[in-house]
N, CA, C, O and the ligand as a Tripos MOL2 file, in Angstrom:
@<TRIPOS>MOLECULE
protein
  309   307    78     0     0
PROTEIN
NO_CHARGES

@<TRIPOS>ATOM
      1 N          69.2800   54.5320  142.3100 N.3       1 MET1
      2 CA         69.2200   55.3250  143.5370 C.3       1 MET1
      3 C          69.0290   56.7990  143.1780 C.2       1 MET1
      4 O          69.5500   57.2820  142.1730 O.2       1 MET1
      5 N          68.2900   57.4830  144.0040 N.am      2 THR2
      6 CA         68.0850   58.9120  143.8000 C.3       2 THR2
      7 C          69.0400   59.6980  144.6900 C.2       2 THR2
      8 O          69.1180   59.4820  145.8990 O.2       2 THR2
      9 N          69.7510   60.6040  144.0630 N.am      3 ILE3
     10 CA         70.7080   61.4390  144.7870 C.3       3 ILE3
     11 C          70.3660   62.8940  144.5170 C.2       3 ILE3
     12 O          70.1150   63.2900  143.3780 O.2       3 ILE3
     13 N          70.3600   63.6830  145.5850 N.am      4 GLU4
     14 CA         70.0590   65.0950  145.4240 C.3       4 GLU4
     15 C          71.3030   65.9310  145.7180 C.2       4 GLU4
     16 O          71.9030   65.8330  146.7880 O.2       4 GLU4
     17 N          71.6710   66.7550  144.7370 N.am      5 PHE5
     18 CA         72.8230   67.6310  144.8970 C.3       5 PHE5
     19 C          72.3540   69.0770  145.0250 C.2       5 PHE5
     20 O          71.4160   69.5060  144.3520 O.2       5 PHE5
     21 N          73.0160   69.8060  145.8880 N.am      6 LYS6
     22 CA         72.8530   71.2650  145.8910 C.3       6 LYS6
     23 C          74.0390   71.8040  145.1080 C.2       6 LYS6
     24 O          75.1920   71.5250  145.4360 O.2       6 LYS6
     25 N          73.7420   72.5860  144.0630 N.am      7 VAL7
     26 CA         74.8050   73.0250  143.1640 C.3       7 VAL7
     27 C          74.8140   74.5470  143.0600 C.2       7 VAL7
     28 O          73.7860   75.1760  142.8130 O.2       7 VAL7
     29 N          75.9870   75.1160  143.2510 N.am      8 ASN8
     30 CA         76.1750   76.5580  143.0900 C.3       8 ASN8
     31 C          76.6070   76.8760  141.6660 C.2       8 ASN8
     32 O          77.3300   76.0970  141.0450 O.2       8 ASN8
     33 N          76.1700   78.0090  141.1510 N.am      9 GLY9
     34 CA         76.6780   78.5000  139.8800 C.3       9 GLY9
     35 C          75.7400   78.3240  138.7100 C.2       9 GLY9
     36 O          76.0160   78.8250  137.6200 O.2       9 GLY9
     37 N          74.6290   77.6210  138.9100 N.am     10 MET10
     38 CA         73.6800   77.4480  137.8090 C.3      10 MET10
     39 C          72.7550   78.6720  137.7520 C.2      10 MET10
     40 O          72.1560   79.0550  138.7570 O.2      10 MET10
     41 N          72.6490   79.2730  136.5720 N.am     11 SER11
     42 CA         71.8570   80.5010  136.4940 C.3      11 SER11
     43 C          70.8880   80.5350  135.3240 C.2      11 SER11
     44 O          70.0210   81.4080  135.2820 O.2      11 SER11
     45 N          71.0030   79.6200  134.3800 N.am     12 CYS12
     46 CA         70.1260   79.6870  133.2170 C.3      12 CYS12
     47 C          69.9630   78.3010  132.5960 C.2      12 CYS12
     48 O          70.5330   77.3210  133.0760 O.2      12 CYS12
     49 N          69.1810   78.2380  131.5290 N.am     13 GLN13
     50 CA         68.9230   76.9380  130.8850 C.3      13 GLN13
     51 C          70.1960   76.3250  130.3160 C.2      13 GLN13
     52 O          70.3120   75.1040  130.2150 O.2      13 GLN13
     53 N          71.1540   77.1770  129.9420 N.am     14 HIS14
     54 CA         72.4330   76.6640  129.4610 C.3      14 HIS14
     55 C          73.1030   75.8340  130.5500 C.2      14 HIS14
     56 O          73.6600   74.7690  130.2840 O.2      14 HIS14
     57 N          73.0410   76.3340  131.7680 N.am     15 CYS15
     58 CA         73.6450   75.6230  132.8950 C.3      15 CYS15
     59 C          72.9140   74.3050  133.1410 C.2      15 CYS15
     60 O          73.5390   73.2810  133.4170 O.2      15 CYS15
     61 N          71.6020   74.3410  133.0380 N.am     16 VAL16
     62 CA         70.8060   73.1290  133.2130 C.3      16 VAL16
     63 C          71.2510   72.0720  132.2010 C.2      16 VAL16
     64 O          71.4500   70.9090  132.5510 O.2      16 VAL16
     65 N          71.4040   72.4900  130.9480 N.am     17 ALA17
     66 CA         71.8140   71.5600  129.8960 C.3      17 ALA17
     67 C          73.2290   71.0580  130.1290 C.2      17 ALA17
     68 O          73.5170   69.8820  129.9050 O.2      17 ALA17
     69 N          74.1190   71.9470  130.5800 N.am     18 ALA18
     70 CA         75.5140   71.5600  130.8000 C.3      18 ALA18
     71 C          75.6230   70.5030  131.8890 C.2      18 ALA18
     72 O          76.3520   69.5210  131.7480 O.2      18 ALA18
     73 N          74.8820   70.7170  132.9840 N.am     19 VAL19
     74 CA         74.9240   69.7640  134.0970 C.3      19 VAL19
     75 C          74.2870   68.4360  133.6790 C.2      19 VAL19
     76 O          74.8060   67.3600  133.9740 O.2      19 VAL19
     77 N          73.1520   68.5400  132.9880 N.am     20 THR20
     78 CA         72.4640   67.3280  132.5500 C.3      20 THR20
     79 C          73.3550   66.5100  131.6110 C.2      20 THR20
     80 O          73.4700   65.2920  131.7520 O.2      20 THR20
     81 N          73.9720   67.1840  130.6680 N.am     21 ASN21
     82 CA         74.8310   66.4810  129.7100 C.3      21 ASN21
     83 C          76.0490   65.8730  130.3850 C.2      21 ASN21
     84 O          76.4800   64.7740  130.0360 O.2      21 ASN21
     85 N          76.6030   66.5990  131.3580 N.am     22 ALA22
     86 CA         77.7830   66.0910  132.0650 C.3      22 ALA22
     87 C          77.4560   64.7850  132.7740 C.2      22 ALA22
     88 O          78.2430   63.8390  132.7590 O.2      22 ALA22
     89 N          76.2750   64.7480  133.4000 N.am     23 ILE23
     90 CA         75.8710   63.5270  134.1070 C.3      23 ILE23
     91 C          75.5730   62.4110  133.1040 C.2      23 ILE23
     92 O          75.9390   61.2570  133.3310 O.2      23 ILE23
     93 N          74.9130   62.7500  132.0040 N.am     24 ARG24
     94 CA         74.5670   61.7280  131.0090 C.3      24 ARG24
     95 C          75.8040   61.1420  130.3360 C.2      24 ARG24
     96 O          75.7630   60.0210  129.8280 O.2      24 ARG24
     97 N          76.9110   61.9000  130.3290 N.am     25 GLU25
     98 CA         78.1460   61.3570  129.7640 C.3      25 GLU25
     99 C          78.6300   60.1770  130.5920 C.2      25 GLU25
    100 O          79.2560   59.2540  130.0720 O.2      25 GLU25
    101 N          78.3330   60.2190  131.8890 N.am     26 HIS26
    102 CA         78.7710   59.1340  132.7690 C.3      26 HIS26
    103 C          77.7120   58.0460  132.8840 C.2      26 HIS26
    104 O          78.0260   56.8940  133.1830 O.2      26 HIS26
    105 N          76.4730   58.4110  132.6470 N.am     27 ASP27
    106 CA         75.3860   57.4460  132.7300 C.3      27 ASP27
    107 C          74.2710   57.8950  131.7800 C.2      27 ASP27
    108 O          73.4440   58.7460  132.1090 O.2      27 ASP27
    109 N          74.2840   57.2920  130.5970 N.am     28 ALA28
    110 CA         73.3340   57.7120  129.5640 C.3      28 ALA28
    111 C          71.8900   57.4760  129.9830 C.2      28 ALA28
    112 O          70.9710   58.0920  129.4430 O.2      28 ALA28
    113 N          71.6940   56.5820  130.9480 N.am     29 ALA29
    114 CA         70.3350   56.2450  131.3690 C.3      29 ALA29
    115 C          69.8780   57.0700  132.5680 C.2      29 ALA29
    116 O          68.7590   56.8940  133.0490 O.2      29 ALA29
    117 N          70.7220   57.9590  133.0480 N.am     30 ALA30
    118 CA         70.3870   58.7250  134.2470 C.3      30 ALA30
    119 C          69.1830   59.6220  134.0190 C.2      30 ALA30
    120 O          69.0130   60.2120  132.9520 O.2      30 ALA30
    121 N          68.3550   59.7080  135.0460 N.am     31 GLN31
    122 CA         67.2650   60.6760  135.0450 C.3      31 GLN31
    123 C          67.7610   61.9030  135.8070 C.2      31 GLN31
    124 O          68.1850   61.7990  136.9580 O.2      31 GLN31
    125 N          67.7050   63.0520  135.1640 N.am     32 VAL32
    126 CA         68.2330   64.2720  135.7800 C.3      32 VAL32
    127 C          67.1390   65.3280  135.8190 C.2      32 VAL32
    128 O          66.5320   65.6540  134.7990 O.2      32 VAL32
    129 N          66.9000   65.8560  137.0140 N.am     33 GLN33
    130 CA         65.9430   66.9500  137.1780 C.3      33 GLN33
    131 C          66.6690   68.1170  137.8210 C.2      33 GLN33
    132 O          67.2660   67.9730  138.8880 O.2      33 GLN33
    133 N          66.6200   69.2650  137.1760 N.am     34 VAL34
    134 CA         67.2960   70.4390  137.7060 C.3      34 VAL34
    135 C          66.2600   71.4850  138.0810 C.2      34 VAL34
    136 O          65.3770   71.8190  137.2910 O.2      34 VAL34
    137 N          66.3820   71.9970  139.3030 N.am     35 ASP35
    138 CA         65.5280   73.0920  139.7470 C.3      35 ASP35
    139 C          66.4160   74.3160  139.9240 C.2      35 ASP35
    140 O          67.1150   74.4610  140.9260 O.2      35 ASP35
    141 N          66.3710   75.1880  138.9300 N.am     36 LEU36
    142 CA         67.2480   76.3650  138.9400 C.3      36 LEU36
    143 C          67.0140   77.2460  140.1590 C.2      36 LEU36
    144 O          67.9650   77.7290  140.7740 O.2      36 LEU36
    145 N          65.7530   77.4550  140.5040 N.am     37 ALA37
    146 CA         65.4200   78.3930  141.5710 C.3      37 ALA37
    147 C          66.0880   78.0120  142.8860 C.2      37 ALA37
    148 O          66.5620   78.8740  143.6250 O.2      37 ALA37
    149 N          66.1200   76.7200  143.1690 N.am     38 SER38
    150 CA         66.6830   76.2790  144.4430 C.3      38 SER38
    151 C          68.0950   75.7130  144.2800 C.2      38 SER38
    152 O          68.7370   75.3620  145.2700 O.2      38 SER38
    153 N          68.5810   75.6210  143.0430 N.am     39 GLY39
    154 CA         69.9120   75.0820  142.8180 C.3      39 GLY39
    155 C          70.0170   73.6050  143.1210 C.2      39 GLY39
    156 O          71.0790   73.1100  143.5000 O.2      39 GLY39
    157 N          68.9010   72.8980  142.9500 N.am     40 ARG40
    158 CA         68.9120   71.4690  143.2430 C.3      40 ARG40
    159 C          69.0060   70.6650  141.9590 C.2      40 ARG40
    160 O          68.3730   70.9890  140.9540 O.2      40 ARG40
    161 N          69.8090   69.6100  142.0100 N.am     41 VAL41
    162 CA         69.8900   68.6700  140.8960 C.3      41 VAL41
    163 C          69.5700   67.2930  141.4610 C.2      41 VAL41
    164 O          70.2980   66.7760  142.3090 O.2      41 VAL41
    165 N          68.4870   66.7080  140.9910 N.am     42 VAL42
    166 CA         68.0920   65.3860  141.4690 C.3      42 VAL42
    167 C          68.4140   64.3790  140.3740 C.2      42 VAL42
    168 O          67.9400   64.4910  139.2430 O.2      42 VAL42
    169 N          69.2270   63.3960  140.7330 N.am     43 VAL43
    170 CA         69.6930   62.4150  139.7650 C.3      43 VAL43
    171 C          69.2470   61.0300  140.1960 C.2      43 VAL43
    172 O          69.4290   60.6330  141.3470 O.2      43 VAL43
    173 N          68.6620   60.3000  139.2590 N.am     44 ASP44
    174 CA         68.3500   58.8930  139.4930 C.3      44 ASP44
    175 C          69.3200   58.1010  138.6330 C.2      44 ASP44
    176 O          69.1980   58.0770  137.4090 O.2      44 ASP44
    177 N          70.2860   57.4500  139.2800 N.am     45 SER45
    178 CA         71.3530   56.8010  138.5440 C.3      45 SER45
    179 C          71.9210   55.6520  139.3510 C.2      45 SER45
    180 O          71.8430   55.6360  140.5790 O.2      45 SER45
    181 N          72.5020   54.6780  138.6310 N.am     46 ALA46
    182 CA         73.1630   53.5650  139.3040 C.3      46 ALA46
    183 C          74.6410   53.8640  139.5440 C.2      46 ALA46
    184 O          75.3480   53.0690  140.1630 O.2      46 ALA46
    185 N          75.1030   55.0160  139.0520 N.am     47 GLN47
    186 CA         76.5140   55.3840  139.2220 C.3      47 GLN47
    187 C          76.7820   55.8020  140.6690 C.2      47 GLN47
    188 O          75.8800   56.2610  141.3690 O.2      47 GLN47
    189 N          78.0560   55.6340  141.1150 N.am     48 PRO48
    190 CA         78.4040   56.0820  142.4730 C.3      48 PRO48
    191 C          78.2300   57.5910  142.6200 C.2      48 PRO48
    192 O          78.3880   58.3470  141.6610 O.2      48 PRO48
    193 N          77.9040   58.0060  143.8320 N.am     49 VAL49
    194 CA         77.7130   59.4320  144.1030 C.3      49 VAL49
    195 C          78.9480   60.2320  143.6960 C.2      49 VAL49
    196 O          78.8370   61.3110  143.1130 O.2      49 VAL49
    197 N          80.1350   59.6880  144.0120 N.am     50 ASP50
    198 CA         81.3710   60.4150  143.6990 C.3      50 ASP50
    199 C          81.5090   60.6840  142.2090 C.2      50 ASP50
    200 O          81.9800   61.7460  141.8040 O.2      50 ASP50
    201 N          81.0960   59.7130  141.3930 N.am     51 THR51
    202 CA         81.1910   59.8670  139.9440 C.3      51 THR51
    203 C          80.2790   60.9890  139.4680 C.2      51 THR51
    204 O          80.6660   61.8040  138.6300 O.2      51 THR51
    205 N          79.0700   61.0230  140.0080 N.am     52 LEU52
    206 CA         78.1010   62.0490  139.6000 C.3      52 LEU52
    207 C          78.5470   63.4320  140.0770 C.2      52 LEU52
    208 O          78.4130   64.4230  139.3600 O.2      52 LEU52
    209 N          79.0740   63.4790  141.2870 N.am     53 LYS53
    210 CA         79.5550   64.7460  141.8290 C.3      53 LYS53
    211 C          80.7160   65.2650  140.9840 C.2      53 LYS53
    212 O          80.7900   66.4560  140.6830 O.2      53 LYS53
    213 N          81.6230   64.3630  140.6050 N.am     54 ALA54
    214 CA         82.7700   64.7610  139.7830 C.3      54 ALA54
    215 C          82.3050   65.2840  138.4250 C.2      54 ALA54
    216 O          82.8890   66.2200  137.8790 O.2      54 ALA54
    217 N          81.2570   64.6770  137.8870 N.am     55 ALA55
    218 CA         80.7370   65.1160  136.5980 C.3      55 ALA55
    219 C          80.2360   66.5520  136.6840 C.2      55 ALA55
    220 O          80.4730   67.3560  135.7820 O.2      55 ALA55
    221 N          79.5430   66.8700  137.7750 N.am     56 ILE56
    222 CA         79.0350   68.2380  137.9600 C.3      56 ILE56
    223 C          80.1960   69.1940  138.1670 C.2      56 ILE56
    224 O          80.2170   70.2880  137.6040 O.2      56 ILE56
    225 N          81.1640   68.7790  138.9790 N.am     57 ASP57
    226 CA         82.3490   69.6150  139.1950 C.3      57 ASP57
    227 C          83.0640   69.8920  137.8830 C.2      57 ASP57
    228 O          83.4530   71.0260  137.6040 O.2      57 ASP57
    229 N          83.2370   68.8380  137.0740 N.am     58 ASP58
    230 CA         83.9640   68.9670  135.8140 C.3      58 ASP58
    231 C          83.2510   69.9080  134.8480 C.2      58 ASP58
    232 O          83.8840   70.5280  133.9930 O.2      58 ASP58
    233 N          81.9340   70.0100  134.9880 N.am     59 ALA59
    234 CA         81.1690   70.8910  134.1030 C.3      59 ALA59
    235 C          81.3310   72.3520  134.5170 C.2      59 ALA59
    236 O          80.8700   73.2520  133.8160 O.2      59 ALA59
    237 N          81.9890   72.5880  135.6620 N.am     60 GLY60
    238 CA         82.2790   73.9510  136.0760 C.3      60 GLY60
    239 C          81.3900   74.4850  137.1830 C.2      60 GLY60
    240 O          81.3580   75.6880  137.4390 O.2      60 GLY60
    241 N          80.6620   73.5780  137.8450 N.am     61 TYR61
    242 CA         79.7650   74.0050  138.9140 C.3      61 TYR61
    243 C          80.2420   73.4180  140.2330 C.2      61 TYR61
    244 O          81.0450   72.4850  140.2600 O.2      61 TYR61
    245 N          79.7400   73.9740  141.3160 N.am     62 THR62
    246 CA         80.2120   73.5860  142.6370 C.3      62 THR62
    247 C          79.1090   72.8780  143.4040 C.2      62 THR62
    248 O          78.0390   73.4380  143.6430 O.2      62 THR62
    249 N          79.3830   71.6490  143.7830 N.am     63 VAL63
    250 CA         78.4280   70.8950  144.5990 C.3      63 VAL63
    251 C          78.6500   71.2700  146.0540 C.2      63 VAL63
    252 O          79.7430   71.0910  146.5930 O.2      63 VAL63
    253 N          77.5990   71.7940  146.6880 N.am     64 THR64
    254 CA         77.7500   72.2410  148.0720 C.3      64 THR64
    255 C          77.1380   71.2680  149.0710 C.2      64 THR64
    256 O          77.4430   71.3260  150.2620 O.2      64 THR64
    257 N          76.2810   70.3800  148.5950 N.am     65 ALA65
    258 CA         75.6910   69.3990  149.5010 C.3      65 ALA65
    259 C          75.1850   68.2170  148.6890 C.2      65 ALA65
    260 O          74.7780   68.3570  147.5360 O.2      65 ALA65
    261 N          75.2200   67.0500  149.3220 N.am     66 VAL66
    262 CA         74.7500   65.8410  148.6740 C.3      66 VAL66
    263 C          73.8440   65.0910  149.6410 C.2      66 VAL66
    264 O          74.2000   64.8770  150.8000 O.2      66 VAL66
    265 N          72.6890   64.6990  149.1620 N.am     67 ALA67
    266 CA         71.8050   63.8630  149.9620 C.3      67 ALA67
    267 C          71.3910   62.6860  149.1000 C.2      67 ALA67
    268 O          70.8160   62.8760  148.0280 O.2      67 ALA67
    269 N          71.6710   61.4870  149.5480 N.am     68 SER68
    270 CA         71.3190   60.3220  148.7440 C.3      68 SER68
    271 C          70.2510   59.5020  149.4270 C.2      68 SER68
    272 O          70.0820   59.5430  150.6460 O.2      68 SER68
    273 N          69.5390   58.7590  148.6080 N.am     69 GLY69
    274 CA         68.5150   57.8760  149.1350 C.3      69 GLY69
    275 C          67.2380   58.5790  149.5110 C.2      69 GLY69
    276 O          66.3650   57.9760  150.1360 O.2      69 GLY69
    277 N          67.1000   59.8480  149.1460 N.am     70 THR70
    278 CA         65.8820   60.5690  149.4800 C.3      70 THR70
    279 C          64.7680   60.1750  148.5300 C.2      70 THR70
    280 O          65.0000   59.9830  147.3370 O.2      70 THR70
    281 N          63.5810   60.0560  149.0470 N.am     71 ALA71
    282 CA         62.4250   59.7990  148.2160 C.3      71 ALA71
    283 C          61.9350   61.1240  147.6520 C.2      71 ALA71
    284 O          61.5960   62.0410  148.4000 O.2      71 ALA71
    285 N          61.9000   61.2170  146.3410 N.am     72 THR72
    286 CA         61.5610   62.4960  145.7300 C.3      72 THR72
    287 C          60.4140   62.3540  144.7570 C.2      72 THR72
    288 O          60.4990   62.9020  143.6580 O.2      72 THR72
    289 N          59.3840   61.6770  145.0820 N.am     73 GLY73
    290 CA         58.2690   61.5030  144.1600 C.3      73 GLY73
    291 C          57.9050   62.7050  143.3280 C.2      73 GLY73
    292 O          58.7110   63.1430  142.5070 O.2      73 GLY73
    293 N          56.7450   63.2450  143.5020 N.am     74 GLY74
    294 CA         56.3630   64.4190  142.7270 C.3      74 GLY74
    295 C          56.8190   65.6750  143.4350 C.2      74 GLY74
    296 O          56.3730   65.9730  144.5430 O.2      74 GLY74
    297 N          57.7040   66.4080  142.7940 N.am     75 THR75
    298 CA         58.1830   67.6330  143.4070 C.3      75 THR75
    299 C          57.1560   68.7400  143.2010 C.2      75 THR75
    300 O          56.6380   68.9180  142.0980 O.2      75 THR75
    301 N          56.8730   69.4640  144.2400 N.am     76 ALA76
    302 CA         55.9330   70.5810  144.1490 C.3      76 ALA76
    303 C          56.5600   71.7440  143.4050 C.2      76 ALA76
    304 O          57.7440   72.0320  143.5790 O.2      76 ALA76
    305 N          55.7870   72.4000  142.5940 N.am     77 ARG77
    306 CA         56.2970   73.5580  141.8740 C.3      77 ARG77
    307 C          55.6050   74.7940  142.3470 C.2      77 ARG77
    308 O          55.8930   75.8880  141.8610 O.2      77 ARG77
    309 CU         73.8540   79.3430  132.4880 Cu       78 CU78
@<TRIPOS>BOND
     1     1     2 1
     2     2     3 1
     3     3     4 2
     4     3     5 am
     5     5     6 1
     6     6     7 1
     7     7     8 2
     8     7     9 am
     9     9    10 1
    10    10    11 1
    11    11    12 2
    12    11    13 am
    13    13    14 1
    14    14    15 1
    15    15    16 2
    16    15    17 am
    17    17    18 1
    18    18    19 1
    19    19    20 2
    20    19    21 am
    21    21    22 1
    22    22    23 1
    23    23    24 2
    24    23    25 am
    25    25    26 1
    26    26    27 1
    27    27    28 2
    28    27    29 am
    29    29    30 1
    30    30    31 1
    31    31    32 2
    32    31    33 am
    33    33    34 1
    34    34    35 1
    35    35    36 2
    36    35    37 am
    37    37    38 1
    38    38    39 1
    39    39    40 2
    40    39    41 am
    41    41    42 1
    42    42    43 1
    43    43    44 2
    44    43    45 am
    45    45    46 1
    46    46    47 1
    47    47    48 2
    48    47    49 am
    49    49    50 1
    50    50    51 1
    51    51    52 2
    52    51    53 am
    53    53    54 1
    54    54    55 1
    55    55    56 2
    56    55    57 am
    57    57    58 1
    58    58    59 1
    59    59    60 2
    60    59    61 am
    61    61    62 1
    62    62    63 1
    63    63    64 2
    64    63    65 am
    65    65    66 1
    66    66    67 1
    67    67    68 2
    68    67    69 am
    69    69    70 1
    70    70    71 1
    71    71    72 2
    72    71    73 am
    73    73    74 1
    74    74    75 1
    75    75    76 2
    76    75    77 am
    77    77    78 1
    78    78    79 1
    79    79    80 2
    80    79    81 am
    81    81    82 1
    82    82    83 1
    83    83    84 2
    84    83    85 am
    85    85    86 1
    86    86    87 1
    87    87    88 2
    88    87    89 am
    89    89    90 1
    90    90    91 1
    91    91    92 2
    92    91    93 am
    93    93    94 1
    94    94    95 1
    95    95    96 2
    96    95    97 am
    97    97    98 1
    98    98    99 1
    99    99   100 2
   100    99   101 am
   101   101   102 1
   102   102   103 1
   103   103   104 2
   104   103   105 am
   105   105   106 1
   106   106   107 1
   107   107   108 2
   108   107   109 am
   109   109   110 1
   110   110   111 1
   111   111   112 2
   112   111   113 am
   113   113   114 1
   114   114   115 1
   115   115   116 2
   116   115   117 am
   117   117   118 1
   118   118   119 1
   119   119   120 2
   120   119   121 am
   121   121   122 1
   122   122   123 1
   123   123   124 2
   124   123   125 am
   125   125   126 1
   126   126   127 1
   127   127   128 2
   128   127   129 am
   129   129   130 1
   130   130   131 1
   131   131   132 2
   132   131   133 am
   133   133   134 1
   134   134   135 1
   135   135   136 2
   136   135   137 am
   137   137   138 1
   138   138   139 1
   139   139   140 2
   140   139   141 am
   141   141   142 1
   142   142   143 1
   143   143   144 2
   144   143   145 am
   145   145   146 1
   146   146   147 1
   147   147   148 2
   148   147   149 am
   149   149   150 1
   150   150   151 1
   151   151   152 2
   152   151   153 am
   153   153   154 1
   154   154   155 1
   155   155   156 2
   156   155   157 am
   157   157   158 1
   158   158   159 1
   159   159   160 2
   160   159   161 am
   161   161   162 1
   162   162   163 1
   163   163   164 2
   164   163   165 am
   165   165   166 1
   166   166   167 1
   167   167   168 2
   168   167   169 am
   169   169   170 1
   170   170   171 1
   171   171   172 2
   172   171   173 am
   173   173   174 1
   174   174   175 1
   175   175   176 2
   176   175   177 am
   177   177   178 1
   178   178   179 1
   179   179   180 2
   180   179   181 am
   181   181   182 1
   182   182   183 1
   183   183   184 2
   184   183   185 am
   185   185   186 1
   186   186   187 1
   187   187   188 2
   188   187   189 am
   189   189   190 1
   190   190   191 1
   191   191   192 2
   192   191   193 am
   193   193   194 1
   194   194   195 1
   195   195   196 2
   196   195   197 am
   197   197   198 1
   198   198   199 1
   199   199   200 2
   200   199   201 am
   201   201   202 1
   202   202   203 1
   203   203   204 2
   204   203   205 am
   205   205   206 1
   206   206   207 1
   207   207   208 2
   208   207   209 am
   209   209   210 1
   210   210   211 1
   211   211   212 2
   212   211   213 am
   213   213   214 1
   214   214   215 1
   215   215   216 2
   216   215   217 am
   217   217   218 1
   218   218   219 1
   219   219   220 2
   220   219   221 am
   221   221   222 1
   222   222   223 1
   223   223   224 2
   224   223   225 am
   225   225   226 1
   226   226   227 1
   227   227   228 2
   228   227   229 am
   229   229   230 1
   230   230   231 1
   231   231   232 2
   232   231   233 am
   233   233   234 1
   234   234   235 1
   235   235   236 2
   236   235   237 am
   237   237   238 1
   238   238   239 1
   239   239   240 2
   240   239   241 am
   241   241   242 1
   242   242   243 1
   243   243   244 2
   244   243   245 am
   245   245   246 1
   246   246   247 1
   247   247   248 2
   248   247   249 am
   249   249   250 1
   250   250   251 1
   251   251   252 2
   252   251   253 am
   253   253   254 1
   254   254   255 1
   255   255   256 2
   256   255   257 am
   257   257   258 1
   258   258   259 1
   259   259   260 2
   260   259   261 am
   261   261   262 1
   262   262   263 1
   263   263   264 2
   264   263   265 am
   265   265   266 1
   266   266   267 1
   267   267   268 2
   268   267   269 am
   269   269   270 1
   270   270   271 1
   271   271   272 2
   272   271   273 am
   273   273   274 1
   274   274   275 1
   275   275   276 2
   276   275   277 am
   277   277   278 1
   278   278   279 1
   279   279   280 2
   280   279   281 am
   281   281   282 1
   282   282   283 1
   283   283   284 2
   284   283   285 am
   285   285   286 1
   286   286   287 1
   287   287   288 2
   288   287   289 am
   289   289   290 1
   290   290   291 1
   291   291   292 2
   292   291   293 am
   293   293   294 1
   294   294   295 1
   295   295   296 2
   296   295   297 am
   297   297   298 1
   298   298   299 1
   299   299   300 2
   300   299   301 am
   301   301   302 1
   302   302   303 1
   303   303   304 2
   304   303   305 am
   305   305   306 1
   306   306   307 1
   307   307   308 2
@<TRIPOS>SUBSTRUCTURE
     1 MET1         2 RESIDUE 1 A MET
     2 THR2         6 RESIDUE 1 A THR
     3 ILE3        10 RESIDUE 1 A ILE
     4 GLU4        14 RESIDUE 1 A GLU
     5 PHE5        18 RESIDUE 1 A PHE
     6 LYS6        22 RESIDUE 1 A LYS
     7 VAL7        26 RESIDUE 1 A VAL
     8 ASN8        30 RESIDUE 1 A ASN
     9 GLY9        34 RESIDUE 1 A GLY
    10 MET10       38 RESIDUE 1 A MET
    11 SER11       42 RESIDUE 1 A SER
    12 CYS12       46 RESIDUE 1 A CYS
    13 GLN13       50 RESIDUE 1 A GLN
    14 HIS14       54 RESIDUE 1 A HIS
    15 CYS15       58 RESIDUE 1 A CYS
    16 VAL16       62 RESIDUE 1 A VAL
    17 ALA17       66 RESIDUE 1 A ALA
    18 ALA18       70 RESIDUE 1 A ALA
    19 VAL19       74 RESIDUE 1 A VAL
    20 THR20       78 RESIDUE 1 A THR
    21 ASN21       82 RESIDUE 1 A ASN
    22 ALA22       86 RESIDUE 1 A ALA
    23 ILE23       90 RESIDUE 1 A ILE
    24 ARG24       94 RESIDUE 1 A ARG
    25 GLU25       98 RESIDUE 1 A GLU
    26 HIS26      102 RESIDUE 1 A HIS
    27 ASP27      106 RESIDUE 1 A ASP
    28 ALA28      110 RESIDUE 1 A ALA
    29 ALA29      114 RESIDUE 1 A ALA
    30 ALA30      118 RESIDUE 1 A ALA
    31 GLN31      122 RESIDUE 1 A GLN
    32 VAL32      126 RESIDUE 1 A VAL
    33 GLN33      130 RESIDUE 1 A GLN
    34 VAL34      134 RESIDUE 1 A VAL
    35 ASP35      138 RESIDUE 1 A ASP
    36 LEU36      142 RESIDUE 1 A LEU
    37 ALA37      146 RESIDUE 1 A ALA
    38 SER38      150 RESIDUE 1 A SER
    39 GLY39      154 RESIDUE 1 A GLY
    40 ARG40      158 RESIDUE 1 A ARG
    41 VAL41      162 RESIDUE 1 A VAL
    42 VAL42      166 RESIDUE 1 A VAL
    43 VAL43      170 RESIDUE 1 A VAL
    44 ASP44      174 RESIDUE 1 A ASP
    45 SER45      178 RESIDUE 1 A SER
    46 ALA46      182 RESIDUE 1 A ALA
    47 GLN47      186 RESIDUE 1 A GLN
    48 PRO48      190 RESIDUE 1 A PRO
    49 VAL49      194 RESIDUE 1 A VAL
    50 ASP50      198 RESIDUE 1 A ASP
    51 THR51      202 RESIDUE 1 A THR
    52 LEU52      206 RESIDUE 1 A LEU
    53 LYS53      210 RESIDUE 1 A LYS
    54 ALA54      214 RESIDUE 1 A ALA
    55 ALA55      218 RESIDUE 1 A ALA
    56 ILE56      222 RESIDUE 1 A ILE
    57 ASP57      226 RESIDUE 1 A ASP
    58 ASP58      230 RESIDUE 1 A ASP
    59 ALA59      234 RESIDUE 1 A ALA
    60 GLY60      238 RESIDUE 1 A GLY
    61 TYR61      242 RESIDUE 1 A TYR
    62 THR62      246 RESIDUE 1 A THR
    63 VAL63      250 RESIDUE 1 A VAL
    64 THR64      254 RESIDUE 1 A THR
    65 ALA65      258 RESIDUE 1 A ALA
    66 VAL66      262 RESIDUE 1 A VAL
    67 ALA67      266 RESIDUE 1 A ALA
    68 SER68      270 RESIDUE 1 A SER
    69 GLY69      274 RESIDUE 1 A GLY
    70 THR70      278 RESIDUE 1 A THR
    71 ALA71      282 RESIDUE 1 A ALA
    72 THR72      286 RESIDUE 1 A THR
    73 GLY73      290 RESIDUE 1 A GLY
    74 GLY74      294 RESIDUE 1 A GLY
    75 THR75      298 RESIDUE 1 A THR
    76 ALA76      302 RESIDUE 1 A ALA
    77 ARG77      306 RESIDUE 1 A ARG
    78 CU78       309 GROUP 0 **** ****
């Protein structure tokens, strides 16, 4: 399932790596796409939303919104 999180506090590539690694600790097979400019983290994972949200929280960032089941094919850049 694809879940889209809005995350506060990400400001650089270090943050991107921290969030990505935090999610991969819970699901090594997760696909994680981070868009720094918009603060969006799109995760394709079989893990429950709560688990993924907790992983981001534990990494020190704040999830402000969650949207699951969204179709996110090719994101425009
Ligand atoms: Cu950073």
